[in-house]
N, C-alpha and C positions, 0 to 999 in steps of 0.2 A: 775496977773496969780498965780494960788496954785500951790506948790511944790507936785509933787505925792510922793514924801518921807516923806513928812512932814505926821505926825500922826493925826487924826482928832479928833477931840472932840467930836462928834458924839459916839463913840465907848465907852468911859467913859460913856456918862447920858446914853446912850443903856444900860450899864450894870445895873447904877442906876434904870434905870425904869424896867426892868426885874426883879430885886432884890425887888421894889417895889411891882411890880403885883405879884409876888409869894408873899409877906408877906400879902400884901391884899386878894388873893384868900384864904389863909390860915387862915388868921382871921374870911373871910367871913363865910366858910365852919366849920370854928367848932363853930361859933354864932351859926351854927343849932345842932348843936351834939345832945342835950337833944332830939329834934325831931326825928334827924336819931336814936338815942340810943336805943327808944322806940320800933324801929322797930325789928323784927326779924333779927336774923344775916344774913339768905340767902336771906334778903332785902336791909341788908347794903350794901353788897357787891358791887350791880352794882352801888347804888347812888355814893360810893366813888369812884368807878371805872370812872364813868361817871364824876363827879367832879375832879377828877385829871388828864383826860386827857382834859377838855374845856379849862382849863387857857393857855396850849399851843397855839390855836386859832389868839390872836393877837400877838404870836410872829412871823409870819412871815411878817407881815409888819414892824415890829419894827427892824427886823432882816434886810431887805434889808434897810431900812431908814440908818439904821446904815451903812452898806455897799455904798449905793448910794447919799444917801442925797435926795431920793425921796421916796413918800408913795405906789406910783403906779410904774410899771412895764414899 
């Protein structure tokens, strides 16, 4: 039986996964910067807005796993 007062290893592991996800996403998007940079400024705004929001999608299951140990509710 686990002690509820004991810290879980999932939280530090989840933090490193989140940081890795951010680094991966930043490198992926920055690799497209030569292509995106050729777009006019008004067209770059939605590209960077959408790419800046998309990386948040995998965070919900990851945060849930960090709290409960399960990937689904």
